[in-house]
N, C-alpha and C positions, 0 to 999 in steps of 0.2 A: 452493761457495756456503756462506756462513755461515748457520747455522740462525737462523730468525727468533726474535726475543725478544719475548715478550708483555709489554707494560708492566704494572707493578703496578697492579691496579685501585684500590687504596687511594690511590695517588699521583695518580690521575686525578680524584679527588673535588674539588669546588670548595673554595676556601680563603677563610675569613673572618678578618680581623684586628680584634680588639676590645681597646680600652683600658679601664682601670678594671675589670679582670676578676677582681680578688681578692675581690669581694663584690657584693651587691645586684644591680642590673640587669645589670651586666657578666657575672656568673656565670650569671644566668638566661638571658641571650642565648646564652652559650656552650653551655649545656645544650640550648637550643632548636635551635641550628644543628647540634649533634652528633646530636641525634635525627633531624634531616633528612638526615644523611649527609655533612655537611660536615667538612672538616679545620679545625682551629683554630690560630690564632696569637694567643696571649693575652698582654697586656702589663699590668703593674701596678708600682707602686713596691715593693710587698711581694713581691718575687720568690720568696722561700723559701715564704711562705704560699701563693702561687699554685701553685708546683710541687707542694707537698703536696696541695693540693686536686685538682689534675689527677690525681695518682696515686690519690687516694681514689675518683675516678670510674672507675678501671680503664682509663683511656686510655693507650695506648702513645705512643711518640714519633712514630709514623706518623699518629696521630690528633690530637695536640695538643702544642704546644711553648710554653714560658713564656719571656717576655722581661722583664727588669727595667729600668724607666725611669720617670722622673718627667716627666709631660707638660708641666710648667712649665719644663723644661729641654730646649729644642729639640735640643741636641747629643746628649743621651741618647736622645731619640726617634729621631733620624736613625740612630744606631748600631743601635738595636733593629730599626728598619725594614730596614736593610741586612742584618742577620743573618737576618731573615725572608725577604728576597728571595733570599739565598744558600742558605738551608737548606730553605725550603718553596716558594719561588716567589712570583710576583706574585698577590696576593689578587684575588678577584672582588668582594669587599665589604670595605670598611674602615669600622668603626664607632668614631667618636670619642666615647666614652661617659664617660671619666674626668671627674670634677668634684667640687667641694666646695661646701658651703653653710654659711655662718656668719653669724649676725646682726651688724648694724652699727648703731652710733649715729653719725649724721653729725656730731654736735657734739663727738665725742670724737676728739682728734687721734690717739690710739693706734689707732683703727679704720681710719685711712688705710692702714695696713699690711694690714689684712684686705681692703680693697678691692683693693689691689695684688696680693695673693696670689690672690684670687678671679678677677680678670681674667686673670692669668698662667696659671692652671690651666684655667679654663673657656673662655677665648677663644683665647689664644695656643696653648693645648694642642690645640685643635681644628685650628688651622692647621698646627701642627707635626706632627700625626698624618697629615693628608692629604698634605702637601707631598712627602714622599719617594716616594709612590706615583703622584702625579698625572701626571707626564710619561710614565712607563711605561704607565699606563692609556690615555693619549691615543694613544700609539704603537700599542698593541694594538687600540684602537678600542672598548674596552668596560671597564666597571667601575662600581661604585657606591660613593659616598662618603656616609656617614650621619652627620649632626651631631645630637647629643643636646642639644636646647634644653629648654624647659619652658613650661608655660602661665604661669609667672611672668614670661615675656617680654612678656605682653600689657599689663599695667599695673604700675607701680611700687608696691610695698606698703611701708607704714611698718615700719622695722626690717629690711627686706630689700633695702636699696639695692644692696649689692654683688652679691647673687645675681640680682636682677631685671635690673640693668644688664648683667651678664655674659650672661645668657640672651637678652636682646634683641639683644646684639651677635652672638651665635651665629646668630640668625635672619637678621640683616642680612648677616653674612659668608657664610652658605650661599647666600643669594639672589644675592649678587654672584658667588660662585663658579659657581653654576648658569649664569649668563649667560656667564661665561668658557668654560665647558665645552660650550656649545651647539654642536651639530654634530660633536662629537668622539666621540660614543658613550659618554661618561662621564656618568653620572647623579649628581645631588646630591639627597639626601633629607634633609629637616629633620623630626625628630620632636619633638613637644611633649607630653611626659608630663604628666598631671595628678598627683595624689598616688599615690605607689607606696610600699608598705611596704618600706623599706630602712633600713640604719643611718643614712642621712642624715635620714630623716623620723621616726625612732623617738623623738626627744626634742622633737618639735614640741608646743607647748603651746596648740594651737588646733584647732578642728574641721577634718577633712580629708575633705570630701565626695567620693564616688565613689572611695574608696581601693581600689587594686588590689594584689594580691600581685605580687611581682616576676615570678613565673612566668607569671601571666596577662598582665602587660604584655608580656613577652618574646614570648609567642605572638601577640599582636596586632601587635607591632612587626615580627616576622618576616613576617607576611602583608602588612603595609603596605609594607615594603621590597621584597618580591617583586612587588607589584602594579604598580609603576611610578609611584606617586604622587610628587609633589615635596615635599609637606608634609602632615603628618597629626597632629592632636591626638588623644591616646589617654587615656581611653576616650571613646566617642562622646557621653555626656552632657556631659562637659567641653567637647567640641567645640561643643556648643550654647551653653554658658554663656560661653565665652571671647569670642565676638564681641559678646555682650550687654554684658559688662563693658567691652570696648573702646569700645563706643558710648555708654556712660553719660557724661553731662555731668560735668565735673570736680567740681562742687559735690556732686552726688549720690554720686559714687564716694567722695569724701573722707568724706562723712557715713556711708556704708555701712560703711567700714572703720575708722572712729574707734573706738578702744578695743579693737581686735582684738589678740589675743595676738601677740607678736613672736618671731621666731626667736632662739634662745638665742645670746648673744654669747660670744666667747672670754673666758676668765677672765684678767684682767690682775693682775699682782703689785700688791698694795695699796700697796707701798712705792714703786712707780714713779711718775713724774710724770704 
């Protein structure tokens, strides 16, 4: 009789796959899940930076692995996901967190490229992150797909057309996917952060009420994902404000945000048309 082999207890820990893990919310979520005993599959465009950060945390390969991919390039994401499945297994939770935020002037033709890039990253990136894992999760009968939207999805803000449109699309996409996953055992969770102190918000030139640190947001997000909710605005004061803004008549809303500071736009070459 062959001697029984005890499985490696570290390998039995649940696995979470997080995109945009080289900074901000992605790193904070990685730390939160690691503290809770999860294994980490972390993905970012800046692969070397991500790998260095993992090593700085003192995590070994059995704890965390880094995958390099740009979420706006579905083929790259599919390759990274396949490597994760081969090397670490099928995740219990997939967090589509990667995103960009750039100001937009709707009258400037050059900013159409900003809109295109934002939608590719923030919307197509979510779908590309979920797709490689979805069928396997359905076959297993369990799994959680987490889409990172924003309270910016609630109303369109002047100067934020690309970002607001992308996050509204994430909410609608996750809602559609939730219906498709009904009865399969796969959950879809939509998170709508308010203002979180990250590199994306560091250059904002307007007040940011109820600002959270990335670690505080990650702690609340971790609880929300585990609780079984389908959608959660974080923090709770913003959850009270968001429906009030949504319910405002257009004329009142437009007046309220007239003259508000706008998101910084990408610098264009002065010599370009």
